[in-house]
C-alpha atoms as an extended CHARMM CRD file, in Angstrom:
* protein
*
       279  EXT
         1         1  MET       CA            103.3970000000       98.5560000000       71.6410000000  PROA      1               0.0000000000
         2         2  ALA       CA            104.1290000000      101.6350000000       69.5200000000  PROA      2               0.0000000000
         3         3  VAL       CA            101.2550000000      103.0850000000       67.5110000000  PROA      3               0.0000000000
         4         4  SER       CA            101.9310000000      105.3620000000       64.5470000000  PROA      4               0.0000000000
         5         5  PHE       CA            100.2850000000      108.7390000000       64.1050000000  PROA      5               0.0000000000
         6         6  LYS       CA             98.1870000000      107.2800000000       61.2750000000  PROA      6               0.0000000000
         7         7  GLY       CA             97.1060000000      104.4230000000       63.5230000000  PROA      7               0.0000000000
         8         8  ARG       CA             96.0630000000      106.8310000000       66.2730000000  PROA      8               0.0000000000
         9         9  ALA       CA             94.1350000000      108.9100000000       63.7630000000  PROA      9               0.0000000000
        10        10  LEU       CA             92.2510000000      105.8300000000       62.5440000000  PROA      10              0.0000000000
        11        11  ALA       CA             91.5660000000      104.6930000000       66.1230000000  PROA      11              0.0000000000
        12        12  TRP       CA             89.9490000000      108.0740000000       66.8270000000  PROA      12              0.0000000000
        13        13  SER       CA             88.1630000000      108.3580000000       63.4890000000  PROA      13              0.0000000000
        14        14  VAL       CA             86.1550000000      105.1210000000       63.8570000000  PROA      14              0.0000000000
        15        15  PRO       CA             84.3040000000      106.0510000000       67.0900000000  PROA      15              0.0000000000
        16        16  LEU       CA             83.9530000000      109.6170000000       65.8020000000  PROA      16              0.0000000000
        17        17  LEU       CA             82.2150000000      108.3660000000       62.6660000000  PROA      17              0.0000000000
        18        18  ALA       CA             80.1060000000      105.8620000000       64.6310000000  PROA      18              0.0000000000
        19        19  GLU       CA             78.8080000000      108.4050000000       67.1510000000  PROA      19              0.0000000000
        20        20  VAL       CA             78.3210000000      111.2200000000       64.6630000000  PROA      20              0.0000000000
        21        21  GLY       CA             76.6030000000      108.7180000000       62.3540000000  PROA      21              0.0000000000
        22        22  ALA       CA             74.1890000000      107.6860000000       65.1180000000  PROA      22              0.0000000000
        23        23  LEU       CA             73.3900000000      111.3490000000       65.8190000000  PROA      23              0.0000000000
        24        24  ALA       CA             72.9460000000      112.0570000000       62.0990000000  PROA      24              0.0000000000
        25        25  ARG       CA             70.6030000000      109.0620000000       61.8440000000  PROA      25              0.0000000000
        26        26  SER       CA             68.3800000000      110.5280000000       64.5490000000  PROA      26              0.0000000000
        27        27  VAL       CA             68.3710000000      114.0090000000       62.9940000000  PROA      27              0.0000000000
        28        28  LEU       CA             67.6350000000      112.6960000000       59.4920000000  PROA      28              0.0000000000
        29        29  LEU       CA             64.8080000000      110.5230000000       60.7670000000  PROA      29              0.0000000000
        30        30  ALA       CA             63.3660000000      113.4630000000       62.7100000000  PROA      30              0.0000000000
        31        31  TRP       CA             63.1190000000      115.3720000000       59.4360000000  PROA      31              0.0000000000
        32        32  ALA       CA             61.8360000000      112.3940000000       57.4520000000  PROA      32              0.0000000000
        33        33  VAL       CA             59.2750000000      110.8290000000       59.8120000000  PROA      33              0.0000000000
        34        34  GLY       CA             58.6340000000      113.5160000000       62.4480000000  PROA      34              0.0000000000
        35        35  PRO       CA             59.5270000000      113.7430000000       66.1390000000  PROA      35              0.0000000000
        36        36  GLU       CA             56.7720000000      111.4290000000       67.4160000000  PROA      36              0.0000000000
        37        37  GLU       CA             57.8160000000      108.5530000000       65.1490000000  PROA      37              0.0000000000
        38        38  LEU       CA             61.4430000000      109.2230000000       66.0450000000  PROA      38              0.0000000000
        39        39  GLY       CA             60.4800000000      108.8800000000       69.7130000000  PROA      39              0.0000000000
        40        40  ARG       CA             58.9510000000      105.4610000000       69.0220000000  PROA      40              0.0000000000
        41        41  ALA       CA             62.0660000000      104.5070000000       67.0530000000  PROA      41              0.0000000000
        42        42  MET       CA             64.3170000000      105.5510000000       69.9450000000  PROA      42              0.0000000000
        43        43  VAL       CA             62.5070000000      103.2070000000       72.3180000000  PROA      43              0.0000000000
        44        44  LEU       CA             63.1650000000      100.3890000000       69.8430000000  PROA      44              0.0000000000
        45        45  VAL       CA             66.8640000000      101.2870000000       69.9190000000  PROA      45              0.0000000000
        46        46  LEU       CA             66.7090000000      101.4640000000       73.7170000000  PROA      46              0.0000000000
        47        47  VAL       CA             65.3620000000       97.9030000000       73.9900000000  PROA      47              0.0000000000
        48        48  LEU       CA             68.0770000000       96.6660000000       71.6170000000  PROA      48              0.0000000000
        49        49  ARG       CA             70.6820000000       98.5400000000       73.6380000000  PROA      49              0.0000000000
        50        50  LEU       CA             69.4610000000       96.9080000000       76.8460000000  PROA      50              0.0000000000
        51        51  ALA       CA             69.8980000000       93.4300000000       75.3300000000  PROA      51              0.0000000000
        52        52  GLU       CA             73.3580000000       94.3670000000       74.0340000000  PROA      52              0.0000000000
        53        53  MET       CA             74.5760000000       95.7770000000       77.3290000000  PROA      53              0.0000000000
        54        54  VAL       CA             73.3980000000       92.9570000000       79.6020000000  PROA      54              0.0000000000
        55        55  SER       CA             74.9220000000       90.3250000000       77.2890000000  PROA      55              0.0000000000
        56        56  ASP       CA             78.2420000000       92.0610000000       76.5600000000  PROA      56              0.0000000000
        57        57  ILE       CA             80.8940000000       89.8590000000       78.1670000000  PROA      57              0.0000000000
        58        58  GLY       CA             83.7030000000       91.7230000000       76.4340000000  PROA      58              0.0000000000
        59        59  VAL       CA             84.7190000000       89.1160000000       73.8590000000  PROA      59              0.0000000000
        60        60  GLU       CA             86.5370000000       91.7280000000       71.7580000000  PROA      60              0.0000000000
        61        61  ARG       CA             88.4500000000       93.0230000000       74.7960000000  PROA      61              0.0000000000
        62        62  LEU       CA             89.3880000000       89.4760000000       75.7800000000  PROA      62              0.0000000000
        63        63  LEU       CA             90.6730000000       88.9080000000       72.2530000000  PROA      63              0.0000000000
        64        64  MET       CA             92.8530000000       92.0180000000       72.4570000000  PROA      64              0.0000000000
        65        65  THR       CA             94.2580000000       91.3710000000       75.9350000000  PROA      65              0.0000000000
        66        66  SER       CA             94.7550000000       87.5910000000       75.9120000000  PROA      66              0.0000000000
        67        67  PRO       CA             98.2300000000       86.2320000000       75.0550000000  PROA      67              0.0000000000
        68        68  ARG       CA             96.4430000000       83.6380000000       72.8890000000  PROA      68              0.0000000000
        69        69  GLY       CA             94.6340000000       86.2590000000       70.8200000000  PROA      69              0.0000000000
        70        70  ASP       CA             96.5680000000       85.4520000000       67.6400000000  PROA      70              0.0000000000
        71        71  HSD       CA             95.8970000000       81.6900000000       67.8570000000  PROA      71              0.0000000000
        72        72  ALA       CA             93.3730000000       80.4680000000       65.2740000000  PROA      72              0.0000000000
        73        73  SER       CA             91.7470000000       78.0420000000       67.7310000000  PROA      73              0.0000000000
        74        74  PHE       CA             91.2480000000       80.7840000000       70.3350000000  PROA      74              0.0000000000
        75        75  LEU       CA             89.7280000000       83.0970000000       67.7280000000  PROA      75              0.0000000000
        76        76  ALA       CA             87.3460000000       80.3430000000       66.5970000000  PROA      76              0.0000000000
        77        77  ALA       CA             86.2860000000       79.7100000000       70.2050000000  PROA      77              0.0000000000
        78        78  LEU       CA             85.5680000000       83.4070000000       70.7540000000  PROA      78              0.0000000000
        79        79  GLN       CA             83.5290000000       83.4430000000       67.5510000000  PROA      79              0.0000000000
        80        80  GLY       CA             81.5860000000       80.5640000000       69.0690000000  PROA      80              0.0000000000
        81        81  ALA       CA             80.9390000000       82.7750000000       72.0840000000  PROA      81              0.0000000000
        82        82  VAL       CA             79.7390000000       85.5660000000       69.7600000000  PROA      82              0.0000000000
        83        83  LEU       CA             77.3820000000       83.1150000000       68.0600000000  PROA      83              0.0000000000
        84        84  LEU       CA             75.9270000000       81.9660000000       71.3860000000  PROA      84              0.0000000000
        85        85  ARG       CA             75.5750000000       85.5650000000       72.5290000000  PROA      85              0.0000000000
        86        86  GLY       CA             73.6450000000       86.4290000000       69.3660000000  PROA      86              0.0000000000
        87        87  VAL       CA             71.1970000000       83.5850000000       69.9140000000  PROA      87              0.0000000000
        88        88  ALA       CA             70.7810000000       84.5310000000       73.5990000000  PROA      88              0.0000000000
        89        89  MET       CA             70.1830000000       88.1880000000       72.6930000000  PROA      89              0.0000000000
        90        90  ALA       CA             67.5700000000       87.1920000000       70.1190000000  PROA      90              0.0000000000
        91        91  GLY       CA             65.7720000000       85.1140000000       72.7390000000  PROA      91              0.0000000000
        92        92  LEU       CA             65.8720000000       87.9780000000       75.2530000000  PROA      92              0.0000000000
        93        93  LEU       CA             64.4880000000       90.4490000000       72.7120000000  PROA      93              0.0000000000
        94        94  ALA       CA             61.7070000000       88.0320000000       71.7800000000  PROA      94              0.0000000000
        95        95  MET       CA             60.7770000000       87.7620000000       75.4660000000  PROA      95              0.0000000000
        96        96  LEU       CA             60.7890000000       91.5510000000       75.8890000000  PROA      96              0.0000000000
        97        97  ALA       CA             58.5560000000       92.1220000000       72.8410000000  PROA      97              0.0000000000
        98        98  VAL       CA             55.2130000000       91.3310000000       74.4820000000  PROA      98              0.0000000000
        99        99  PRO       CA             55.7230000000       93.3400000000       77.7180000000  PROA      99              0.0000000000
       100       100  MET       CA             57.0810000000       96.3290000000       75.7730000000  PROA      100             0.0000000000
       101       101  ALA       CA             54.1640000000       96.3250000000       73.3150000000  PROA      101             0.0000000000
       102       102  TRP       CA             51.7420000000       95.9760000000       76.2410000000  PROA      102             0.0000000000
       103       103  ALA       CA             53.3730000000       98.6770000000       78.3960000000  PROA      103             0.0000000000
       104       104  LEU       CA             53.4870000000      101.2150000000       75.5380000000  PROA      104             0.0000000000
       105       105  PRO       CA             50.3680000000      100.4540000000       73.4710000000  PROA      105             0.0000000000
       106       106  ASP       CA             50.6890000000      103.5960000000       71.3350000000  PROA      106             0.0000000000
       107       107  GLY       CA             54.3500000000      102.8890000000       70.5780000000  PROA      107             0.0000000000
       108       108  ALA       CA             55.9520000000      100.4260000000       68.1910000000  PROA      108             0.0000000000
       109       109  GLY       CA             53.9080000000       97.3070000000       67.5090000000  PROA      109             0.0000000000
       110       110  LEU       CA             54.6570000000       93.7750000000       68.6120000000  PROA      110             0.0000000000
       111       111  GLY       CA             56.0390000000       92.9150000000       65.1710000000  PROA      111             0.0000000000
       112       112  ALA       CA             58.6380000000       95.6940000000       65.3670000000  PROA      112             0.0000000000
       113       113  TYR       CA             59.8830000000       94.5340000000       68.7710000000  PROA      113             0.0000000000
       114       114  LEU       CA             60.0590000000       90.9410000000       67.5380000000  PROA      114             0.0000000000
       115       115  ALA       CA             61.9560000000       92.0460000000       64.4150000000  PROA      115             0.0000000000
       116       116  LEU       CA             64.6900000000       93.4540000000       66.6620000000  PROA      116             0.0000000000
       117       117  ALA       CA             65.7300000000       89.8450000000       67.3420000000  PROA      117             0.0000000000
       118       118  VAL       CA             66.9590000000       89.5370000000       63.7440000000  PROA      118             0.0000000000
       119       119  ILE       CA             69.7640000000       92.0570000000       64.4160000000  PROA      119             0.0000000000
       120       120  PRO       CA             71.7390000000       89.9660000000       66.9600000000  PROA      120             0.0000000000
       121       121  LEU       CA             71.1650000000       86.8510000000       64.8610000000  PROA      121             0.0000000000
       122       122  LEU       CA             72.8440000000       88.6380000000       61.9310000000  PROA      122             0.0000000000
       123       123  ARG       CA             75.6750000000       89.8910000000       64.1380000000  PROA      123             0.0000000000
       124       124  ALA       CA             76.2860000000       86.3630000000       65.4060000000  PROA      124             0.0000000000
       125       125  GLY       CA             78.0510000000       85.6490000000       62.1030000000  PROA      125             0.0000000000
       126       126  LEU       CA             80.6560000000       88.3920000000       62.6360000000  PROA      126             0.0000000000
       127       127  ASN       CA             84.2450000000       87.5120000000       61.7360000000  PROA      127             0.0000000000
       128       128  LEU       CA             86.4330000000       88.8080000000       64.5870000000  PROA      128             0.0000000000
       129       129  ASP       CA             89.6120000000       88.8110000000       62.5270000000  PROA      129             0.0000000000
       130       130  TYR       CA             89.4370000000       92.5870000000       62.0740000000  PROA      130             0.0000000000
       131       131  ARG       CA             89.5560000000       92.9170000000       65.8630000000  PROA      131             0.0000000000
       132       132  ARG       CA             92.6010000000       90.6250000000       65.9080000000  PROA      132             0.0000000000
       133       133  ALA       CA             94.2570000000       93.1650000000       63.5930000000  PROA      133             0.0000000000
       134       134  GLU       CA             93.2750000000       95.8920000000       66.0470000000  PROA      134             0.0000000000
       135       135  ARG       CA             95.0850000000       94.1100000000       68.8650000000  PROA      135             0.0000000000
       136       136  ASN       CA             98.2530000000       94.3220000000       66.7360000000  PROA      136             0.0000000000
       137       137  ALA       CA             97.7900000000       98.0950000000       66.2510000000  PROA      137             0.0000000000
       138       138  ASP       CA             96.5080000000       97.7360000000       62.6840000000  PROA      138             0.0000000000
       139       139  TYR       CA             93.3640000000       99.8710000000       62.6330000000  PROA      139             0.0000000000
       140       140  ARG       CA             92.7090000000       99.7850000000       58.8970000000  PROA      140             0.0000000000
       141       141  PRO       CA             90.3610000000       96.7460000000       59.0120000000  PROA      141             0.0000000000
       142       142  LEU       CA             88.4970000000       98.3370000000       61.9340000000  PROA      142             0.0000000000
       143       143  ALA       CA             87.9830000000      101.5260000000       59.9350000000  PROA      143             0.0000000000
       144       144  LEU       CA             86.8510000000       99.6080000000       56.8490000000  PROA      144             0.0000000000
       145       145  VAL       CA             84.4140000000       97.3720000000       58.7320000000  PROA      145             0.0000000000
       146       146  GLU       CA             82.8420000000       99.6420000000       61.3250000000  PROA      146             0.0000000000
       147       147  GLY       CA             83.2240000000      102.8750000000       59.3800000000  PROA      147             0.0000000000
       148       148  GLY       CA             81.9390000000      101.2330000000       56.2060000000  PROA      148             0.0000000000
       149       149  ALA       CA             78.8820000000       99.8850000000       58.0160000000  PROA      149             0.0000000000
       150       150  VAL       CA             77.9820000000      103.3540000000       59.3070000000  PROA      150             0.0000000000
       151       151  LEU       CA             78.3760000000      104.8630000000       55.8390000000  PROA      151             0.0000000000
       152       152  ALA       CA             76.2290000000      102.1110000000       54.2830000000  PROA      152             0.0000000000
       153       153  MET       CA             73.4630000000      102.8650000000       56.7950000000  PROA      153             0.0000000000
       154       154  LEU       CA             73.6050000000      106.6170000000       56.1660000000  PROA      154             0.0000000000
       155       155  VAL       CA             73.5150000000      106.1670000000       52.3890000000  PROA      155             0.0000000000
       156       156  ALA       CA             70.5220000000      103.8230000000       52.6180000000  PROA      156             0.0000000000
       157       157  LEU       CA             68.6340000000      105.8930000000       55.2030000000  PROA      157             0.0000000000
       158       158  PRO       CA             66.8930000000      108.3930000000       52.8490000000  PROA      158             0.0000000000
       159       159  VAL       CA             65.5870000000      105.5370000000       50.6910000000  PROA      159             0.0000000000
       160       160  ILE       CA             64.4630000000      103.5900000000       53.7440000000  PROA      160             0.0000000000
       161       161  ALA       CA             62.6500000000      106.6050000000       55.2250000000  PROA      161             0.0000000000
       162       162  ARG       CA             60.8990000000      107.2620000000       51.9270000000  PROA      162             0.0000000000
       163       163  ILE       CA             59.6030000000      103.6700000000       51.7480000000  PROA      163             0.0000000000
       164       164  LEU       CA             58.8100000000      103.4110000000       55.4780000000  PROA      164             0.0000000000
       165       165  PRO       CA             58.0110000000      106.9170000000       56.7880000000  PROA      165             0.0000000000
       166       166  ASP       CA             57.6160000000      105.8650000000       60.4170000000  PROA      166             0.0000000000
       167       167  HSD       CA             59.5400000000      104.2570000000       63.2920000000  PROA      167             0.0000000000
       168       168  ARG       CA             60.1510000000      101.1070000000       61.2420000000  PROA      168             0.0000000000
       169       169  ALA       CA             62.7410000000      103.0590000000       59.2310000000  PROA      169             0.0000000000
       170       170  MET       CA             65.0420000000      102.9190000000       62.2790000000  PROA      170             0.0000000000
       171       171  LEU       CA             64.6550000000       99.1560000000       62.4630000000  PROA      171             0.0000000000
       172       172  VAL       CA             65.5630000000       98.6810000000       58.7950000000  PROA      172             0.0000000000
       173       173  ALA       CA             68.4790000000      101.1240000000       59.1030000000  PROA      173             0.0000000000
       174       174  LEU       CA             69.8810000000       99.0630000000       61.9810000000  PROA      174             0.0000000000
       175       175  LEU       CA             69.4380000000       95.8820000000       59.9390000000  PROA      175             0.0000000000
       176       176  VAL       CA             71.3260000000       97.4410000000       57.0030000000  PROA      176             0.0000000000
       177       177  GLN       CA             74.1500000000       98.5810000000       59.2700000000  PROA      177             0.0000000000
       178       178  THR       CA             74.4610000000       95.1600000000       60.9160000000  PROA      178             0.0000000000
       179       179  ALA       CA             74.3720000000       93.3000000000       57.6090000000  PROA      179             0.0000000000
       180       180  ALA       CA             77.0650000000       95.6160000000       56.2040000000  PROA      180             0.0000000000
       181       181  LEU       CA             79.1750000000       95.1470000000       59.3340000000  PROA      181             0.0000000000
       182       182  VAL       CA             79.0730000000       91.3520000000       59.0710000000  PROA      182             0.0000000000
       183       183  LEU       CA             79.6710000000       91.3270000000       55.3140000000  PROA      183             0.0000000000
       184       184  LEU       CA             82.6490000000       93.6960000000       55.5450000000  PROA      184             0.0000000000
       185       185  SER       CA             84.1240000000       91.7120000000       58.4510000000  PROA      185             0.0000000000
       186       186  HSD       CA             84.3230000000       88.6840000000       56.1610000000  PROA      186             0.0000000000
       187       187  LEU       CA             85.6090000000       90.6550000000       53.1590000000  PROA      187             0.0000000000
       188       188  VAL       CA             88.5860000000       92.1610000000       55.0290000000  PROA      188             0.0000000000
       189       189  ALA       CA             89.4190000000       89.0680000000       57.1070000000  PROA      189             0.0000000000
       190       190  ALA       CA             92.8030000000       87.4380000000       56.6450000000  PROA      190             0.0000000000
       191       191  ARG       CA             91.4300000000       84.2600000000       58.2550000000  PROA      191             0.0000000000
       192       192  ALA       CA             88.3100000000       82.4090000000       57.2060000000  PROA      192             0.0000000000
       193       193  TRP       CA             85.4300000000       82.3880000000       59.6770000000  PROA      193             0.0000000000
       194       194  GLN       CA             85.5500000000       79.3150000000       61.8990000000  PROA      194             0.0000000000
       195       195  VAL       CA             83.5070000000       78.4740000000       64.9600000000  PROA      195             0.0000000000
       196       196  ARG       CA             84.1740000000       76.0370000000       67.7540000000  PROA      196             0.0000000000
       197       197  PHE       CA             82.6890000000       75.6670000000       71.2160000000  PROA      197             0.0000000000
       198       198  ASP       CA             85.2740000000       75.2640000000       73.9520000000  PROA      198             0.0000000000
       199       199  ARG       CA             83.8640000000       75.0640000000       77.4700000000  PROA      199             0.0000000000
       200       200  ALA       CA             87.0630000000       76.2910000000       79.0870000000  PROA      200             0.0000000000
       201       201  ILE       CA             87.2950000000       79.3740000000       76.8660000000  PROA      201             0.0000000000
       202       202  LEU       CA             83.5680000000       80.0560000000       77.2060000000  PROA      202             0.0000000000
       203       203  ALA       CA             83.9890000000       79.9010000000       80.9930000000  PROA      203             0.0000000000
       204       204  GLN       CA             86.9870000000       82.2420000000       80.7420000000  PROA      204             0.0000000000
       205       205  ALA       CA             84.9580000000       84.6770000000       78.6370000000  PROA      205             0.0000000000
       206       206  LEU       CA             82.0890000000       84.6040000000       81.1400000000  PROA      206             0.0000000000
       207       207  TRP       CA             84.4390000000       85.1060000000       84.0940000000  PROA      207             0.0000000000
       208       208  PHE       CA             86.1770000000       87.9440000000       82.2500000000  PROA      208             0.0000000000
       209       209  GLY       CA             82.8810000000       89.5670000000       81.2830000000  PROA      209             0.0000000000
       210       210  MET       CA             80.7290000000       89.3150000000       84.4060000000  PROA      210             0.0000000000
       211       211  PRO       CA             81.9890000000       92.5960000000       85.9350000000  PROA      211             0.0000000000
       212       212  LEU       CA             81.4250000000       94.2440000000       82.5440000000  PROA      212             0.0000000000
       213       213  VAL       CA             77.8350000000       92.9580000000       82.4350000000  PROA      213             0.0000000000
       214       214  LEU       CA             77.1160000000       94.2910000000       85.9260000000  PROA      214             0.0000000000
       215       215  ASN       CA             78.6620000000       97.6360000000       85.0540000000  PROA      215             0.0000000000
       216       216  ALA       CA             76.7070000000       97.7910000000       81.7820000000  PROA      216             0.0000000000
       217       217  PHE       CA             73.4230000000       97.1130000000       83.5700000000  PROA      217             0.0000000000
       218       218  LEU       CA             74.1120000000       99.8980000000       86.0690000000  PROA      218             0.0000000000
       219       219  MET       CA             75.1210000000      102.2350000000       83.2290000000  PROA      219             0.0000000000
       220       220  PHE       CA             71.8690000000      101.4500000000       81.4350000000  PROA      220             0.0000000000
       221       221  LEU       CA             69.8310000000      102.2720000000       84.5270000000  PROA      221             0.0000000000
       222       222  THR       CA             71.8010000000      105.4750000000       85.0920000000  PROA      222             0.0000000000
       223       223  PHE       CA             72.0020000000      106.9200000000       81.5880000000  PROA      223             0.0000000000
       224       224  GLN       CA             69.3420000000      105.3220000000       79.3730000000  PROA      224             0.0000000000
       225       225  ALA       CA             66.4010000000      103.8410000000       81.2840000000  PROA      225             0.0000000000
       226       226  ASP       CA             64.9870000000      107.3090000000       81.9890000000  PROA      226             0.0000000000
       227       227  ARG       CA             63.7520000000      107.4180000000       78.3690000000  PROA      227             0.0000000000
       228       228  LEU       CA             61.2920000000      104.6510000000       79.2430000000  PROA      228             0.0000000000
       229       229  ILE       CA             59.9350000000      106.8480000000       82.0450000000  PROA      229             0.0000000000
       230       230  ILE       CA             59.6110000000      109.7950000000       79.6550000000  PROA      230             0.0000000000
       231       231  ALA       CA             57.8220000000      107.5710000000       77.1230000000  PROA      231             0.0000000000
       232       232  GLY       CA             55.3410000000      106.4970000000       79.7910000000  PROA      232             0.0000000000
       233       233  TRP       CA             54.6520000000      109.9280000000       81.3000000000  PROA      233             0.0000000000
       234       234  PHE       CA             55.1530000000      112.3730000000       78.4590000000  PROA      234             0.0000000000
       235       235  GLY       CA             54.7400000000      112.2830000000       74.6870000000  PROA      235             0.0000000000
       236       236  TRP       CA             56.7760000000      110.6020000000       71.9810000000  PROA      236             0.0000000000
       237       237  ALA       CA             58.0520000000      113.9370000000       70.7150000000  PROA      237             0.0000000000
       238       238  GLU       CA             59.5430000000      114.6030000000       74.1560000000  PROA      238             0.0000000000
       239       239  VAL       CA             61.3110000000      111.2280000000       74.0080000000  PROA      239             0.0000000000
       240       240  ALA       CA             62.8430000000      112.2380000000       70.6640000000  PROA      240             0.0000000000
       241       241  VAL       CA             64.0000000000      115.6650000000       71.8870000000  PROA      241             0.0000000000
       242       242  TYR       CA             65.4530000000      114.1880000000       75.0750000000  PROA      242             0.0000000000
       243       243  GLY       CA             67.1490000000      111.3540000000       73.1900000000  PROA      243             0.0000000000
       244       244  VAL       CA             68.8290000000      113.6220000000       70.6280000000  PROA      244             0.0000000000
       245       245  ALA       CA             69.9610000000      116.0250000000       73.3700000000  PROA      245             0.0000000000
       246       246  LEU       CA             71.4490000000      113.1220000000       75.3470000000  PROA      246             0.0000000000
       247       247  GLN       CA             73.2180000000      111.8010000000       72.2370000000  PROA      247             0.0000000000
       248       248  LEU       CA             74.7610000000      115.2140000000       71.6690000000  PROA      248             0.0000000000
       249       249  ALA       CA             75.8030000000      115.6190000000       75.3090000000  PROA      249             0.0000000000
       250       250  SER       CA             77.4210000000      112.1840000000       75.5330000000  PROA      250             0.0000000000
       251       251  LEU       CA             79.2290000000      112.4440000000       72.1850000000  PROA      251             0.0000000000
       252       252  PRO       CA             82.6930000000      113.4250000000       73.5520000000  PROA      252             0.0000000000
       253       253  ALA       CA             82.6770000000      110.7590000000       76.2680000000  PROA      253             0.0000000000
       254       254  GLN       CA             81.5420000000      108.0130000000       73.8820000000  PROA      254             0.0000000000
       255       255  ILE       CA             84.2070000000      108.8990000000       71.3130000000  PROA      255             0.0000000000
       256       256  ALA       CA             86.9950000000      109.1820000000       73.8910000000  PROA      256             0.0000000000
       257       257  GLY       CA             85.9740000000      105.9450000000       75.6220000000  PROA      257             0.0000000000
       258       258  ARG       CA             85.9380000000      103.8680000000       72.4510000000  PROA      258             0.0000000000
       259       259  ALA       CA             89.2060000000      105.3470000000       71.1600000000  PROA      259             0.0000000000
       260       260  ALA       CA             90.8860000000      104.7060000000       74.4960000000  PROA      260             0.0000000000
       261       261  GLY       CA             89.7170000000      101.0940000000       74.4020000000  PROA      261             0.0000000000
       262       262  SER       CA             91.2370000000      100.5830000000       70.9550000000  PROA      262             0.0000000000
       263       263  LEU       CA             94.5430000000      102.2100000000       71.8490000000  PROA      263             0.0000000000
       264       264  LEU       CA             95.0410000000      100.9780000000       75.4220000000  PROA      264             0.0000000000
       265       265  ALA       CA             93.5990000000       97.4460000000       75.5210000000  PROA      265             0.0000000000
       266       266  PRO       CA             96.4880000000       95.8740000000       73.5420000000  PROA      266             0.0000000000
       267       267  ARG       CA             98.9510000000       97.5010000000       75.9650000000  PROA      267             0.0000000000
       268       268  LEU       CA             97.3250000000       95.6660000000       78.8720000000  PROA      268             0.0000000000
       269       269  ARG       CA             98.4410000000       92.3990000000       77.2810000000  PROA      269             0.0000000000
       270       270  VAL       CA            102.0650000000       93.5550000000       77.2050000000  PROA      270             0.0000000000
       271       271  GLU       CA            102.0280000000       95.0380000000       80.6910000000  PROA      271             0.0000000000
       272       272  GLY       CA            100.2220000000       91.9880000000       82.0530000000  PROA      272             0.0000000000
       273       273  SER       CA            102.8940000000       89.6570000000       80.6870000000  PROA      273             0.0000000000
       274       274  ARG       CA            105.6180000000       91.8100000000       82.2520000000  PROA      274             0.0000000000
       275       275  LEU       CA            103.8310000000       91.7070000000       85.5780000000  PROA      275             0.0000000000
       276       276  ALA       CA            103.6220000000       87.9100000000       85.3550000000  PROA      276             0.0000000000
       277       277  GLU       CA            107.3890000000       87.7530000000       84.7650000000  PROA      277             0.0000000000
       278       278  VAL       CA            108.0930000000       89.9200000000       87.8250000000  PROA      278             0.0000000000
       279       279  MET       CA            105.8150000000       87.8390000000       90.0570000000  PROA      279             0.0000000000
């Protein structure tokens, strides 16, 4: 599947904006609320990231690589999987709230950890049609949805930090970004949002995603869980400094990995069908 120069540029620009936006969010909050509050905010993000990684069965990648990816019924079934994942993530975050608040009593309060559960519930209403466009090498909807959500968060961040000059500003910023993501996904969609629950497709998604879940859990332990150790043994300011440094160090790999996924995943569908013909 040939991709134009403009398409490649858009495929690279979206992860670039997302990762630079996340780094800018941390830097802006450090100035607005101070390093200690940023450290508490980063642990909130870490808990959310844990729930995201251990529940990520790769629905978007299945959509891009499956021969049925353009079928309306298949898209609706995958959106059903996204809805179920959002509810499961919310339940997991609610369960983690009490032990996290107990383990780090001078960190974010119980209410902040519980409020994290609202984010996956919002994301459960995502319209995946912009990812269907991505599978056909049209990256404009991807740029509008994911890039627009990052920009909405960055524009709102100074106002949020002024109203909530502590770690809760991160929580509200994430809520704004998620709400913008979902809203834009519906605005750019060529197909109306539909949901259906198909056991066979859900089983296929789980089978497809189990290796990804295991890999994500190991990646979390390797690259992110150490911030929990720092939070327990050192101060919150040290968590903030370490977190920003790690964001900066991992920036090239994160950008390259996401761009490669956008550009190469649709090709797996074509190459896989050719392999099936040969066999």
